[in-house]
N, C-alpha and C positions, 0 to 999 in steps of 0.2 A: 887313663883312670882304671879301666877294667883289668889290666894286666897288673896293677899295684894292689887291687882290693884282694883280701885274703878272707875267704869263707871259712866258718869253723862251727864247732858245736861245743855244747857244755851240758853238764847236769847240776842240778842243785841238790845237795845232799839231804836236806831235810825232805825233799820231794821224791828222790828216787833211791836213796841208800838203802833204806830199810834197816833191818837187823838192830832196832832200837835197843834190845837186851842181849846181844851177842858179840862175840869177837873182841870183848874188852871194851866196848864203847860204854862211856859213862852216861848218866841221865842228863839230858839237855831240857831247857824250859819247854820246848814244844811237846816233850814226852808227858809232862804232867799237867797239861791243861785239858780238862775234860769237856765233853760236849754236855750241854744242858744248864740247868738253872744255877749251878755253882761255878760256871765258867769264869764269869768276872770276878768273884771273890778269889779264886784261885790266881787269876792274873794279877789282882790287886795285892795279893799276899795277906789277905785277911782270912783265908781259909786254907787248911792244910789238905793237899789232894790225897794224902795217906789215909784220911778219915773217911773217904768216899766207900760206898760199897764196892765189893770185889767185881761186880758185874758193870761197873761204870764203864763208859766207852770214851777212849782217849784217841781222837782222830789222828794225831801226830805219830801214833805208833802204827799206823796202817801204811804200809808200803805199796807202791805200784808194782808192776809186772816186773820191773828191773830190780827187784829184790836182790840184795848182795851183789849189785852191779860192779861195786868198787874193786871186787876180786877179779873181774875180767877186764881191766884197763887195756891190756894188749889187744883184746879183741875189739874194743870200741876204737882203739887208734887205727886198726886195720880196716874197719868199716868205713870211718871217716876218710881215711885216704881212697878208698875204693869210690866213694861218693865225690872226690874231687875237693875235699875240705883240707885247707891247710894246717889246721890244728884241731884238738879235742882237749877240753878242759874239765876233767871230773872233779868235782868239789868233794872234799871229805868233811864229815862232820866234825867240829872241833872238840866235841865231847868224845871222840875216839882217839884224839892225839893226846898222848900222856908224856909228861916229862919226867920220867922216871929216873 
């Protein structure tokens, strides 16, 4: 079993990709859900997030230190190989993929 097992790694786009408003990425649902008292109303569709004050906080727009990591896919693969992983799956945000 040990020789048949394949270790790997992955990133989730909404947690790691960042760049919510750069490089042609469109707006995703996670980008418009605010923190605070209007959160549920925005999620229910009964309140328009665009009517919130400019200083409102949207947690989904905050990236971790891997900001723009999708641009460094080749480095991620090399690091994964160095650590003995058989694969690396970087997830891209669907709102970045366009069918133009």
